[in-house]
N, C-alpha and C positions, 0 to 999 in steps of 0.2 A: 503493499499500499504506500511507503515511504515513497519508494521508487517511481511510483504512478504520480502521487503529490509533487515529485519534485520535477517530474517529466511535464505535467500539466502547469506548473508555474513557469519553466522555462518556456514552453508553447505560447503562453498566455503574453510572456514578456516580448516574444519575438513578435506575437500578432500586433501588439501595440506599437513596438518600433516600426513596424510596417506601415501602420495607419498613420503614425506619424509622418513618416517619410513621405508618403503619398499625399499627405495634406499639405505639407510645406511645399511640395513639388507643385501642387495645382497653384500656390500663390506665387510662385517663382516663375511660373508658365505665364502668368499674367503679367509679369515686371514687378511684383512686390519684393520688396528688401525688408530685412529686420532692421527696424530703426532704433528700438529702445524697449522698455517696458514699464508698465504702471508700479509705482508705490504709494504707501501711506505715508504723507508726512504731517503731523499734528492733525491726524482723522481725516486729511483729505487727499483724495487722489490727484497724484503729480506723475510727470512722466519723469523716470531715473535720469535720464541724461538728455540735453539739447545738443547734443554734439552731432550733427548732421548738417550738412548744406542745404539750406531752406531757400525755397523759390514758391512763388504765389501758384497754386493750383496742384492739388494731391489728389489722390483715392486713396484711402488708408483702411485699414481692417485691425480688429483686436481680436486676438487668440489666445486661447490656451495651448497647451503643447499637442492636443489633439482634437480640438475642435474651434472651429471659426465662429466668432460671437457676434461681430459687428462689422458691416461694411458702411463708409462714408464718405463724403467728398468736400472739398473745400475749393473755393476758388482764391481763399488767402493764404497764408502762411501756415504751416501744420503747426509751428509752436501756438500760433493763436487759436486754432482749433482745438489743441489740447488743453489749453488754458481754459477754454471755455466748458470744459468737463469738470476741470478742477473748481470751478466758481458756482457749479450747480446751475449753469445756464441750461443744460442739457439734462435736467434732473434724472430722468427714468435710466438713461445710460448711467450716469455719474453714481447712481444707488447700485446699478448692477456691478459697477468696475469695483467700487467699494466691497459689496459682499464679497467677492471673489478674492479681494486682497485679505480680507478679514479672514477669510477661511483658508489662507496660505496657499493660493493657488496662484500662479504666476500668470500674469496677463500680459502678452506681449503685442507690442505696437509695430506693424507691418505698414510700410507706405510705397507708392509708385507715384513719381514725380509726372504731372501733365502740364507743365509751364506752357503759358501760350494758349491753353483750351479756354475757350468759352464756357460760361456755368452750364449752357444747354447741354453741351457736350460732354461734359463732366457728368450732369445728372443722369444722361442716357447710357454712358459707360456703368455708372453707378448701378443703377437697376438691373443692367445686363448681368453685371456680375452677381448682385444678389439674386436673381433668377437661375444663375448657373451654379453657384456656389453655395447657396441657402444658409446664411448665417442666422443663428438661433435668436439673437435679439432684433432682427430686422423684420419683425412680424406686424408692423405699423405699414410697410410696404404694400401697396396692390401690385400683383403680378400681372 
């Protein structure tokens, strides 16, 4: 029995690693790169680092190691959009981010630059990605 449990644990770990690999590849295939991750600072969600070259126009995603949570877009700087989650202006997502962090779940921020794109182009691409990748927090989007 012990050998079977060890084998099952190993198989489960391998399956999880495969799902994570496939999930990250889906994001990378759409031009996303890992930017930073969320942390709690004084009980407020903040980006751990602001160490990236920022331009106006982004499509971004929040994800755990194996699940896509949210896809969004901004015609402004990504730093400004992330700060809006920290200030509670985007309350429902801010609460979800905070809950993940309180549960000790790492929440990674991915992004792909779309500088020079008009707002309607970003919105169209955002909706296409939501429909294709099915992030769990984007339930308010009409498909």
